[in-house]
N, CA, C and O atoms as a Tinker XYZ file with bonds, in Angstrom:
   444  protein
     1  N    -20.826000   -7.771000  -79.130000    73     2
     2  CA   -21.607000   -8.057000  -77.910000    64     1     3
     3  C    -22.993000   -7.865000  -78.030000    63     2     4     5
     4  O    -23.347000   -6.772000  -78.472000    81     3
     5  N    -24.056000   -8.879000  -77.665000    73     3     6
     6  CA   -25.345000   -8.381000  -77.891000    64     5     7
     7  C    -25.944000   -7.969000  -76.543000    63     6     8     9
     8  O    -25.445000   -8.321000  -75.474000    81     7
     9  N    -27.082000   -7.175000  -76.650000    73     7    10
    10  CA   -27.725000   -6.162000  -75.530000    64     9    11
    11  C    -27.970000   -7.740000  -74.554000    63    10    12    13
    12  O    -27.590000   -7.670000  -73.385000    81    11
    13  N    -28.451000   -8.812000  -74.922000    73    11    14
    14  CA   -28.858000   -9.831000  -74.080000    64    13    15
    15  C    -27.526000  -10.145000  -73.440000    63    14    16    17
    16  O    -27.528000   -9.956000  -72.223000    81    15
    17  N    -26.351000  -10.591000  -73.971000    73    15    18
    18  CA   -25.149000  -11.021000  -73.047000    64    17    19
    19  C    -24.941000  -10.093000  -72.117000    63    18    20    21
    20  O    -24.738000  -10.554000  -70.994000    81    19
    21  N    -24.922000   -8.542000  -72.254000    73    19    22
    22  CA   -24.824000   -7.550000  -71.472000    64    21    23
    23  C    -25.485000   -7.253000  -70.096000    63    22    24    25
    24  O    -25.076000   -6.792000  -69.030000    81    23
    25  N    -26.981000   -7.826000  -70.683000    73    23    26
    26  CA   -28.032000   -7.865000  -69.512000    64    25    27
    27  C    -27.675000   -8.922000  -68.441000    63    26    28    29
    28  O    -27.770000   -8.861000  -67.216000    81    27
    29  N    -27.154000  -10.098000  -69.410000    73    27    30
    30  CA   -26.674000  -11.396000  -68.672000    64    29    31
    31  C    -25.885000  -11.524000  -67.688000    63    30    32    33
    32  O    -26.090000  -12.214000  -66.689000    81    31
    33  N    -24.617000  -10.637000  -68.004000    73    31    34
    34  CA   -23.728000  -10.156000  -67.087000    64    33    35
    35  C    -23.895000   -9.386000  -66.234000    63    34    36    37
    36  O    -23.203000   -9.626000  -65.244000    81    35
    37  N    -24.699000   -8.295000  -66.139000    73    35    38
    38  CA   -25.361000   -7.458000  -65.058000    64    37    39
    39  C    -25.985000   -8.247000  -64.165000    63    38    40    41
    40  O    -25.739000   -8.165000  -62.962000    81    39
    41  N    -26.764000   -9.001000  -64.619000    73    39    42
    42  CA   -27.655000   -9.566000  -63.664000    64    41    43
    43  C    -26.998000  -10.726000  -62.731000    63    42    44    45
    44  O    -27.329000  -10.957000  -61.568000    81    43
    45  N    -26.095000  -11.342000  -63.406000    73    43    46
    46  CA   -25.047000  -12.351000  -62.572000    64    45    47
    47  C    -24.364000  -11.393000  -61.501000    63    46    48    49
    48  O    -24.580000  -11.487000  -60.293000    81    47
    49  N    -23.579000  -10.530000  -62.041000    73    47    50
    50  CA   -22.948000   -9.384000  -60.997000    64    49    51
    51  C    -23.954000   -8.880000  -59.949000    63    50    52    53
    52  O    -23.445000   -8.695000  -58.843000    81    51
    53  N    -25.143000   -8.641000  -60.040000    73    51    54
    54  CA   -25.959000   -8.312000  -59.202000    64    53    55
    55  C    -26.465000   -9.438000  -58.191000    63    54    56    57
    56  O    -27.000000   -9.225000  -57.104000    81    55
    57  N    -26.203000  -10.627000  -58.740000    73    55    58
    58  CA   -26.366000  -11.676000  -57.357000    64    57    59
    59  C    -24.880000  -12.118000  -56.813000    63    58    60    61
    60  O    -24.775000  -12.696000  -55.732000    81    59
    61  N    -23.980000  -11.877000  -57.454000    73    59    62
    62  CA   -22.624000  -11.957000  -56.834000    64    61    63
    63  C    -22.457000  -10.872000  -55.817000    63    62    64    65
    64  O    -21.643000  -10.982000  -54.900000    81    63
    65  N    -23.337000   -9.672000  -55.998000    73    63    66
    66  CA   -22.902000   -8.402000  -54.957000    64    65    67
    67  C    -23.983000   -9.060000  -53.647000    63    66    68    69
    68  O    -23.736000   -9.128000  -52.442000    81    67
    69  N    -24.923000   -9.387000  -54.208000    73    67    70
    70  CA   -25.881000   -9.860000  -52.816000    64    69    71
    71  C    -25.363000  -10.951000  -52.076000    63    70    72    73
    72  O    -25.594000  -11.036000  -50.870000    81    71
    73  N    -24.541000  -11.972000  -52.808000    73    71    74
    74  CA   -23.803000  -13.002000  -52.170000    64    73    75
    75  C    -22.623000  -12.550000  -51.515000    63    74    76    77
    76  O    -22.180000  -13.297000  -50.643000    81    75
    77  N    -22.079000  -11.591000  -51.724000    73    75    78
    78  CA   -20.739000  -10.953000  -51.058000    64    77    79
    79  C    -21.576000  -10.197000  -49.779000    63    78    80    81
    80  O    -21.138000  -10.452000  -48.657000    81    79
    81  N    -22.896000   -9.171000  -49.881000    73    79    82
    82  CA   -23.496000   -8.482000  -48.672000    64    81    83
    83  C    -23.769000   -9.674000  -47.671000    63    82    84    85
    84  O    -23.690000   -9.477000  -46.459000    81    83
    85  N    -24.099000  -10.942000  -48.202000    73    83    86
    86  CA   -24.750000  -11.654000  -46.900000    64    85    87
    87  C    -23.353000  -12.660000  -46.304000    63    86    88    89
    88  O    -23.540000  -13.449000  -45.378000    81    87
    89  N    -22.299000  -12.544000  -46.807000    73    87    90
    90  CA   -20.916000  -13.223000  -46.622000    64    89    91
    91  C    -20.710000  -13.397000  -45.292000    63    90    92    93
    92  O    -20.627000  -14.489000  -44.731000    81    91
    93  N    -20.610000  -12.114000  -44.683000    73    91    94
    94  CA   -20.115000  -12.123000  -43.116000    64    93    95
    95  C    -21.291000  -12.877000  -42.313000    63    94    96    97
    96  O    -20.891000  -13.612000  -41.410000    81    95
    97  N    -22.559000  -12.809000  -42.491000    73    95    98
    98  CA   -23.806000  -13.815000  -41.826000    64    97    99
    99  C    -23.347000  -15.178000  -42.021000    63    98   100   101
   100  O    -23.155000  -15.969000  -41.097000    81    99
   101  N    -23.168000  -15.443000  -43.327000    73    99   102
   102  CA   -22.722000  -17.042000  -43.796000    64   101   103
   103  C    -21.737000  -17.477000  -42.890000    63   102   104   105
   104  O    -21.865000  -18.435000  -42.128000    81   103
   105  N    -20.663000  -16.684000  -43.001000    73   103   106
   106  CA   -19.582000  -17.054000  -42.496000    64   105   107
   107  C    -19.883000  -17.321000  -40.676000    63   106   108   109
   108  O    -19.393000  -18.336000  -40.180000    81   107
   109  N    -20.467000  -16.628000  -40.030000    73   107   110
   110  CA   -20.462000  -16.648000  -38.886000    64   109   111
   111  C    -21.537000  -18.000000  -38.694000    63   110   112   113
   112  O    -21.280000  -18.715000  -37.725000    81   111
   113  N    -22.349000  -18.272000  -39.283000    73   111   114
   114  CA   -23.441000  -19.497000  -39.134000    64   113   115
   115  C    -22.446000  -20.562000  -39.697000    63   114   116   117
   116  O    -22.663000  -21.641000  -39.146000    81   115
   117  N    -21.470000  -20.626000  -40.569000    73   115   118
   118  CA   -20.824000  -21.536000  -41.155000    64   117   119
   119  C    -19.969000  -22.372000  -39.689000    63   118   120   121
   120  O    -19.964000  -23.579000  -39.446000    81   119
   121  N    -19.342000  -21.317000  -38.939000    73   119   122
   122  CA   -18.330000  -21.799000  -38.066000    64   121   123
   123  C    -19.463000  -22.836000  -36.902000    63   122   124   125
   124  O    -19.085000  -23.861000  -36.335000    81   123
   125  N    -20.570000  -22.354000  -36.808000    73   123   126
   126  CA   -21.329000  -23.270000  -36.103000    64   125   127
   127  C    -21.782000  -24.603000  -36.306000    63   126   128   129
   128  O    -22.096000  -25.482000  -35.502000    81   127
   129  N    -21.735000  -24.554000  -38.189000    73   127   130
   130  CA   -22.193000  -25.883000  -38.338000    64   129   131
   131  C    -20.862000  -26.559000  -39.220000    63   130   132   133
   132  O    -19.679000  -26.732000  -38.925000    81   131
   133  N    -21.596000  -26.816000  -40.326000    73   131   134
   134  CA   -20.697000  -27.643000  -41.180000    64   133   135
   135  C    -19.849000  -27.153000  -42.212000    63   134   136   137
   136  O    -19.513000  -27.876000  -43.150000    81   135
   137  N    -19.457000  -25.886000  -42.090000    73   135   138
   138  CA   -18.489000  -25.081000  -43.217000    64   137   139
   139  C    -19.228000  -24.961000  -44.467000    63   138   140   141
   140  O    -18.599000  -25.209000  -45.496000    81   139
   141  N    -20.349000  -24.654000  -44.552000    73   139   142
   142  CA   -21.046000  -24.479000  -45.753000    64   141   143
   143  C    -21.679000  -23.261000  -45.796000    63   142   144   145
   144  O    -22.181000  -22.948000  -44.717000    81   143
   145  N    -21.851000  -22.297000  -46.886000    73   143   146
   146  CA   -22.776000  -21.252000  -46.865000    64   145   147
   147  C    -24.038000  -21.444000  -47.897000    63   146   148   149
   148  O    -24.247000  -22.422000  -48.615000    81   147
   149  N    -24.458000  -20.805000  -47.836000    73   147   150
   150  CA   -25.676000  -20.664000  -48.409000    64   149   151
   151  C    -25.885000  -19.193000  -49.171000    63   150   152   153
   152  O    -26.100000  -18.127000  -48.593000    81   151
   153  N    -25.776000  -19.383000  -50.508000    73   151   154
   154  CA   -25.777000  -18.366000  -51.589000    64   153   155
   155  C    -27.122000  -18.568000  -52.878000    63   154   156   157
   156  O    -27.641000  -19.596000  -53.311000    81   155
   157  N    -27.349000  -17.217000  -53.190000    73   155   158
   158  CA   -28.203000  -17.442000  -54.279000    64   157   159
   159  C    -27.517000  -17.654000  -55.812000    63   158   160   161
   160  O    -26.423000  -17.214000  -56.165000    81   159
   161  N    -28.357000  -18.360000  -56.535000    73   159   162
   162  CA   -27.715000  -18.580000  -57.878000    64   161   163
   163  C    -27.303000  -17.602000  -58.653000    63   162   164   165
   164  O    -28.097000  -16.681000  -58.844000    81   163
   165  N    -26.060000  -17.556000  -59.248000    73   163   166
   166  CA   -25.799000  -16.366000  -59.802000    64   165   167
   167  C    -26.017000  -16.177000  -61.219000    63   166   168   169
   168  O    -25.415000  -15.280000  -61.809000    81   167
   169  N    -26.870000  -16.984000  -61.851000    73   167   170
   170  CA   -27.240000  -17.064000  -63.184000    64   169   171
   171  C    -27.625000  -15.874000  -63.716000    63   170   172   173
   172  O    -28.104000  -15.030000  -62.959000    81   171
   173  N    -27.475000  -15.590000  -65.178000    73   171   174
   174  CA   -28.441000  -14.430000  -65.637000    64   173   175
   175  C    -29.809000  -13.945000  -65.643000    63   174   176   177
   176  O    -30.201000  -12.846000  -66.036000    81   175
   177  N    -30.536000  -14.974000  -65.120000    73   175   178
   178  CA   -32.018000  -14.979000  -65.113000    64   177   179
   179  C    -32.360000  -14.191000  -63.785000    63   178   180   181
   180  O    -32.443000  -14.822000  -62.732000    81   179
   181  N    -32.535000  -13.000000  -63.810000    73   179   182
   182  CA   -32.983000  -12.046000  -62.719000    64   181   183
   183  C    -34.026000  -12.824000  -61.755000    63   182   184   185
   184  O    -33.700000  -12.964000  -60.576000    81   183
   185  N    -35.183000  -13.301000  -62.174000    73   183   186
   186  CA   -36.337000  -13.817000  -61.439000    64   185   187
   187  C    -35.574000  -15.018000  -60.921000    63   186   188   189
   188  O    -36.194000  -15.438000  -59.944000    81   187
   189  N    -34.407000  -15.817000  -61.170000    73   187   190
   190  CA   -34.186000  -16.694000  -60.523000    64   189   191
   191  C    -33.576000  -16.416000  -58.910000    63   190   192   193
   192  O    -32.795000  -15.505000  -58.634000    81   191
   193  N    -34.095000  -17.368000  -57.979000    73   191   194
   194  CA   -33.784000  -17.145000  -56.343000    64   193   195
   195  C    -33.625000  -18.458000  -55.846000    63   194   196   197
   196  O    -33.881000  -18.710000  -54.668000    81   195
   197  N    -33.150000  -19.474000  -56.784000    73   195   198
   198  CA   -32.604000  -20.612000  -56.134000    64   197   199
   199  C    -31.515000  -20.735000  -55.549000    63   198   200   201
   200  O    -30.503000  -20.374000  -56.150000    81   199
   201  N    -31.407000  -21.303000  -54.158000    73   199   202
   202  CA   -30.495000  -21.354000  -53.235000    64   201   203
   203  C    -29.533000  -22.327000  -53.337000    63   202   204   205
   204  O    -29.916000  -23.497000  -53.300000    81   203
   205  N    -27.989000  -22.014000  -53.497000    73   203   206
   206  CA   -27.051000  -23.209000  -53.413000    64   205   207
   207  C    -26.395000  -23.246000  -52.348000    63   206   208   209
   208  O    -26.003000  -22.159000  -51.926000    81   207
   209  N    -26.119000  -24.256000  -51.707000    73   207   210
   210  CA   -25.095000  -24.668000  -50.443000    64   209   211
   211  C    -23.946000  -25.109000  -50.945000    63   210   212   213
   212  O    -23.952000  -26.149000  -51.603000    81   211
   213  N    -22.541000  -24.269000  -50.685000    73   211   214
   214  CA   -21.344000  -24.300000  -50.929000    64   213   215
   215  C    -20.493000  -24.363000  -50.004000    63   214   216   217
   216  O    -20.679000  -23.567000  -49.084000    81   215
   217  N    -19.305000  -25.278000  -49.898000    73   215   218
   218  CA   -18.148000  -25.153000  -48.946000    64   217   219
   219  C    -17.677000  -23.961000  -48.725000    63   218   220   221
   220  O    -17.499000  -23.377000  -49.794000    81   219
   221  N    -17.389000  -23.323000  -47.795000    73   219   222
   222  CA   -16.624000  -21.789000  -47.753000    64   221   223
   223  C    -15.468000  -22.044000  -48.292000    63   222   224   225
   224  O    -15.135000  -20.988000  -48.831000    81   223
   225  N    -14.586000  -22.897000  -48.478000    73   223   226
   226  CA   -13.274000  -23.083000  -49.036000    64   225   227
   227  C    -13.625000  -22.951000  -50.562000    63   226   228   229
   228  O    -12.936000  -22.173000  -51.223000    81   227
   229  N    -14.731000  -23.708000  -51.234000    73   227   230
   230  CA   -15.081000  -23.309000  -52.657000    64   229   231
   231  C    -15.375000  -21.583000  -53.152000    63   230   232   233
   232  O    -15.048000  -20.945000  -54.153000    81   231
   233  N    -16.089000  -21.266000  -52.003000    73   231   234
   234  CA   -16.793000  -20.064000  -52.406000    64   233   235
   235  C    -15.550000  -19.014000  -52.580000    63   234   236   237
   236  O    -15.500000  -18.161000  -53.466000    81   235
   237  N    -14.517000  -19.240000  -51.534000    73   235   238
   238  CA   -13.410000  -18.169000  -51.557000    64   237   239
   239  C    -12.757000  -18.542000  -53.018000    63   238   240   241
   240  O    -12.622000  -17.689000  -53.895000    81   239
   241  N    -12.359000  -19.942000  -53.182000    73   239   242
   242  CA   -11.609000  -20.205000  -54.346000    64   241   243
   243  C    -12.467000  -19.682000  -55.537000    63   242   244   245
   244  O    -11.714000  -19.259000  -56.414000    81   243
   245  N    -13.469000  -19.592000  -55.792000    73   243   246
   246  CA   -14.172000  -19.009000  -57.105000    64   245   247
   247  C    -14.338000  -17.647000  -56.886000    63   246   248   249
   248  O    -14.493000  -16.865000  -57.823000    81   247
   249  N    -14.314000  -17.264000  -55.588000    73   247   250
   250  CA   -14.334000  -15.673000  -55.790000    64   249   251
   251  C    -13.078000  -15.177000  -56.157000    63   250   252   253
   252  O    -13.060000  -13.999000  -56.513000    81   251
   253  N    -11.845000  -15.902000  -56.153000    73   251   254
   254  CA   -10.434000  -15.462000  -56.239000    64   253   255
   255  C    -10.514000  -15.241000  -58.106000    63   254   256   257
   256  O     -9.502000  -14.791000  -58.642000    81   255
   257  N    -11.374000  -15.479000  -58.724000    73   255   258
   258  CA   -11.467000  -15.143000  -60.191000    64   257   259
   259  C    -12.540000  -14.484000  -60.420000    63   258   260   261
   260  O    -13.549000  -15.180000  -60.535000    81   259
   261  N    -12.716000  -12.922000  -60.568000    73   259   262
   262  CA   -13.714000  -12.234000  -60.922000    64   261   263
   263  C    -14.755000  -12.921000  -61.963000    63   262   264   265
   264  O    -15.956000  -12.823000  -61.711000    81   263
   265  N    -14.355000  -13.568000  -63.050000    73   263   266
   266  CA   -14.881000  -14.132000  -64.146000    64   265   267
   267  C    -15.867000  -15.513000  -63.946000    63   266   268   269
   268  O    -16.647000  -16.053000  -64.731000    81   267
   269  N    -15.567000  -15.766000  -62.860000    73   267   270
   270  CA   -16.313000  -17.292000  -62.127000    64   269   271
   271  C    -17.651000  -16.906000  -61.211000    63   270   272   273
   272  O    -17.739000  -16.109000  -60.277000    81   271
   273  N    -18.568000  -17.683000  -61.763000    73   271   274
   274  CA   -19.762000  -17.762000  -60.632000    64   273   275
   275  C    -20.542000  -18.873000  -60.549000    63   274   276   277
   276  O    -20.558000  -19.764000  -61.398000    81   275
   277  N    -21.187000  -18.849000  -59.555000    73   275   278
   278  CA   -22.026000  -20.312000  -58.941000    64   277   279
   279  C    -23.350000  -20.022000  -59.669000    63   278   280   281
   280  O    -23.939000  -18.945000  -59.762000    81   279
   281  N    -23.713000  -21.335000  -60.211000    73   279   282
   282  CA   -25.000000  -21.521000  -60.835000    64   281   283
   283  C    -25.686000  -22.830000  -60.507000    63   282   284   285
   284  O    -24.962000  -23.738000  -60.100000    81   283
   285  N    -27.036000  -23.058000  -60.632000    73   283   286
   286  CA   -27.654000  -24.118000  -60.203000    64   285   287
   287  C    -27.453000  -24.878000  -61.704000    63   286   288   289
   288  O    -27.642000  -24.217000  -62.726000    81   287
   289  N    -27.045000  -26.352000  -61.783000    73   287   290
   290  CA   -26.966000  -26.828000  -62.898000    64   289   291
   291  C    -28.084000  -26.901000  -63.805000    63   290   292   293
   292  O    -29.164000  -27.377000  -63.455000    81   291
   293  N    -27.859000  -26.438000  -64.981000    73   291   294
   294  CA   -28.978000  -26.071000  -66.133000    64   293   295
   295  C    -29.226000  -24.603000  -66.270000    63   294   296   297
   296  O    -30.011000  -24.223000  -67.139000    81   295
   297  N    -28.614000  -23.727000  -65.472000    73   295   298
   298  CA   -28.528000  -22.204000  -65.680000    64   297   299
   299  C    -27.633000  -21.892000  -66.508000    63   298   300   301
   300  O    -27.784000  -20.843000  -67.134000    81   299
   301  N    -26.640000  -22.586000  -66.705000    73   299   302
   302  CA   -25.804000  -22.154000  -67.740000    64   301   303
   303  C    -26.003000  -21.493000  -68.773000    63   302   304   305
   304  O    -26.975000  -21.897000  -69.412000    81   303
   305  N    -25.246000  -20.261000  -69.389000    73   303   306
   306  CA   -25.452000  -19.935000  -70.804000    64   305   307
   307  C    -24.298000  -19.911000  -71.537000    63   306   308   309
   308  O    -23.450000  -19.021000  -71.467000    81   307
   309  N    -24.249000  -20.954000  -72.297000    73   307   310
   310  CA   -22.956000  -21.465000  -72.786000    64   309   311
   311  C    -22.664000  -20.130000  -74.111000    63   310   312   313
   312  O    -21.572000  -20.061000  -74.674000    81   311
   313  N    -23.508000  -19.425000  -74.355000    73   311   314
   314  CA   -23.223000  -18.228000  -75.163000    64   313   315
   315  C    -22.336000  -17.349000  -74.747000    63   314   316   317
   316  O    -21.698000  -16.763000  -75.621000    81   315
   317  N    -22.088000  -17.058000  -73.442000    73   315   318
   318  CA   -21.331000  -16.266000  -73.026000    64   317   319
   319  C    -20.756000  -16.769000  -71.612000    63   318   320   321
   320  O    -20.515000  -15.859000  -70.819000    81   319
   321  N    -20.530000  -17.925000  -71.225000    73   319   322
   322  CA   -19.683000  -18.415000  -70.323000    64   321   323
   323  C    -19.572000  -20.178000  -70.398000    63   322   324   325
   324  O    -20.459000  -20.859000  -70.913000    81   323
   325  N    -18.700000  -20.579000  -69.972000    73   323   326
   326  CA   -18.229000  -22.031000  -70.025000    64   325   327
   327  C    -18.446000  -22.810000  -68.584000    63   326   328   329
   328  O    -18.251000  -22.197000  -67.534000    81   327
   329  N    -18.807000  -24.020000  -68.588000    73   327   330
   330  CA   -18.923000  -24.589000  -67.419000    64   329   331
   331  C    -17.465000  -25.029000  -66.733000    63   330   332   333
   332  O    -17.010000  -26.069000  -67.209000    81   331
   333  N    -16.864000  -24.559000  -65.951000    73   331   334
   334  CA   -15.362000  -25.048000  -65.426000    64   333   335
   335  C    -15.605000  -26.092000  -64.597000    63   334   336   337
   336  O    -14.899000  -27.046000  -64.924000    81   335
   337  N    -16.361000  -26.345000  -63.582000    73   335   338
   338  CA   -16.613000  -27.230000  -62.622000    64   337   339
   339  C    -18.071000  -27.474000  -62.585000    63   338   340   341
   340  O    -18.954000  -26.634000  -62.762000    81   339
   341  N    -18.196000  -28.643000  -62.350000    73   339   342
   342  CA   -19.396000  -29.615000  -62.134000    64   341   343
   343  C    -19.419000  -30.076000  -60.630000    63   342   344   345
   344  O    -18.496000  -30.693000  -60.097000    81   343
   345  N    -20.502000  -29.727000  -60.059000    73   343   346
   346  CA   -20.530000  -30.422000  -58.727000    64   345   347
   347  C    -22.024000  -30.895000  -58.672000    63   346   348   349
   348  O    -22.840000  -30.176000  -59.247000    81   347
   349  N    -22.401000  -31.855000  -58.137000    73   347   350
   350  CA   -23.935000  -32.576000  -57.824000    64   349   351
   351  C    -24.782000  -31.254000  -57.609000    63   350   352   353
   352  O    -25.720000  -31.101000  -58.391000    81   351
   353  N    -24.574000  -30.298000  -56.663000    73   351   354
   354  CA   -25.726000  -29.375000  -56.468000    64   353   355
   355  C    -25.305000  -27.916000  -57.039000    63   354   356   357
   356  O    -26.062000  -26.955000  -56.899000    81   355
   357  N    -24.048000  -27.810000  -57.690000    73   355   358
   358  CA   -23.754000  -26.415000  -58.455000    64   357   359
   359  C    -22.950000  -26.710000  -59.326000    63   358   360   361
   360  O    -22.470000  -27.839000  -59.426000    81   359
   361  N    -22.637000  -25.602000  -60.205000    73   359   362
   362  CA   -21.765000  -25.546000  -61.344000    64   361   363
   363  C    -21.096000  -24.315000  -60.891000    63   362   364   365
   364  O    -21.547000  -23.502000  -60.084000    81   363
   365  N    -19.748000  -24.267000  -61.626000    73   363   366
   366  CA   -19.088000  -22.896000  -61.688000    64   365   367
   367  C    -18.999000  -22.600000  -63.235000    63   366   368   369
   368  O    -18.515000  -23.424000  -64.010000    81   367
   369  N    -19.444000  -21.499000  -63.603000    73   367   370
   370  CA   -19.222000  -21.026000  -64.834000    64   369   371
   371  C    -17.866000  -19.885000  -65.047000    63   370   372   373
   372  O    -17.540000  -19.042000  -64.211000    81   371
   373  N    -17.399000  -20.046000  -65.985000    73   371   374
   374  CA   -16.279000  -18.763000  -66.273000    64   373   375
   375  C    -16.694000  -18.059000  -67.324000    63   374   376   377
   376  O    -16.753000  -18.644000  -68.405000    81   375
   377  N    -17.023000  -16.833000  -67.248000    73   375   378
   378  CA   -17.309000  -15.699000  -68.460000    64   377   379
   379  C    -16.346000  -15.820000  -69.602000    63   378   380   381
   380  O    -15.133000  -15.802000  -69.393000    81   379
   381  N    -16.951000  -15.966000  -71.041000    73   379   382
   382  CA   -15.836000  -15.837000  -72.081000    64   381   383
   383  C    -14.997000  -14.531000  -72.002000    63   382   384   385
   384  O    -15.268000  -13.560000  -71.294000    81   383
   385  N    -14.009000  -14.651000  -72.783000    73   383   386
   386  CA   -13.025000  -13.561000  -72.599000    64   385   387
   387  C    -13.744000  -12.299000  -73.432000    63   386   388   389
   388  O    -14.722000  -12.524000  -74.145000    81   387
   389  N    -13.258000  -11.127000  -73.306000    73   387   390
   390  CA   -14.076000  -10.171000  -74.126000    64   389   391
   391  C    -14.980000   -9.147000  -73.219000    63   390   392   393
   392  O    -14.655000   -8.720000  -72.111000    81   391
   393  N    -16.005000   -8.893000  -73.826000    73   391   394
   394  CA   -16.969000   -8.000000  -72.991000    64   393   395
   395  C    -17.421000   -8.807000  -71.611000    63   394   396   397
   396  O    -17.276000   -8.279000  -70.509000    81   395
   397  N    -17.966000  -10.095000  -71.769000    73   395   398
   398  CA   -18.585000  -10.741000  -70.684000    64   397   399
   399  C    -17.657000  -10.775000  -69.582000    63   398   400   401
   400  O    -17.971000  -10.437000  -68.441000    81   399
   401  N    -16.202000  -11.291000  -70.012000    73   399   402
   402  CA   -15.432000  -11.349000  -68.701000    64   401   403
   403  C    -15.150000   -9.772000  -68.275000    63   402   404   405
   404  O    -15.090000   -9.530000  -67.070000    81   403
   405  N    -14.991000   -8.789000  -69.138000    73   403   406
   406  CA   -14.520000   -7.483000  -68.669000    64   405   407
   407  C    -16.004000   -6.954000  -67.791000    63   406   408   409
   408  O    -15.803000   -6.276000  -66.784000    81   407
   409  N    -17.291000   -7.230000  -68.132000    73   407   410
   410  CA   -18.124000   -6.682000  -67.555000    64   409   411
   411  C    -18.051000   -7.384000  -66.054000    63   410   412   413
   412  O    -18.205000   -6.693000  -65.047000    81   411
   413  N    -17.798000   -8.856000  -65.980000    73   411   414
   414  CA   -17.492000   -9.469000  -64.641000    64   413   415
   415  C    -16.587000   -8.791000  -63.523000    63   414   416   417
   416  O    -16.917000   -8.515000  -62.370000    81   415
   417  N    -15.160000   -8.559000  -64.256000    73   415   418
   418  CA   -14.212000   -8.096000  -63.732000    64   417   419
   419  C    -14.541000   -6.407000  -62.955000    63   418   420   421
   420  O    -14.269000   -5.969000  -61.837000    81   419
   421  N    -15.160000   -5.865000  -64.014000    73   419   422
   422  CA   -15.803000   -4.160000  -63.673000    64   421   423
   423  C    -16.586000   -4.223000  -62.492000    63   422   424   425
   424  O    -16.551000   -3.339000  -61.636000    81   423
   425  N    -17.363000   -5.342000  -62.410000    73   423   426
   426  CA   -18.678000   -5.010000  -61.219000    64   425   427
   427  C    -18.128000   -6.245000  -60.202000    63   426   428   429
   428  O    -18.992000   -6.961000  -59.696000    81   427
   429  N    -16.963000   -6.462000  -59.949000    73   427   430
   430  CA   -16.558000   -7.568000  -58.974000    64   429   431
   431  C    -16.757000   -6.596000  -57.388000    63   430   432   433
   432  O    -16.424000   -5.411000  -57.387000    81   431
   433  N    -17.077000   -6.970000  -56.669000    73   431   434
   434  CA   -17.054000   -6.313000  -55.272000    64   433   435
   435  C    -15.782000   -6.317000  -54.676000    63   434   436   437
   436  O    -15.407000   -5.454000  -53.883000    81   435
   437  N    -15.096000   -7.305000  -55.059000    73   435   438
   438  CA   -14.052000   -7.579000  -54.412000    64   437   439
   439  C    -12.869000   -6.970000  -54.884000    63   438   440   441
   440  O    -11.810000   -7.229000  -54.313000    81   439
   441  N    -12.898000   -6.172000  -55.875000    73   439   442
   442  CA   -11.780000   -5.179000  -56.597000    64   441   443
   443  C    -11.705000   -4.116000  -55.997000    63   442   444
   444  O    -10.927000   -3.243000  -56.382000    81   443
C-alpha cells in the first residue's frame, strides 16, 4: 500500500466523520423539508469542500458498509476504490479490499 493510498483513506475517513457529526442537525432539518441532507464530499482530497445533497435513505444505506463513501462525480480515485453507484449529483465509491478497506473499517465512526 502506497503512502498516497493511506493518506487518501485517512482523508476520506475524516470527511465521513465530519458528516456523521452533523448528521443529527441534518436529520432535524430534513424532517422539515424534502428528506435530503447536505454532506461534504468524502473524496481523498483534503482541500475539497464541495457539498452533496443526498436522500436520507441513501445516506443510511451507504453508511451500512464502512468501505463506502459519497463523492462528487470526477472525485473517485480508481487506484484505491471503485464506483459502485452513479447518481446525477453524486457517486458512491467502495474501497478496494486489503489496506484501503481496512483503513475505512478501522476509522468508521459507527463501529
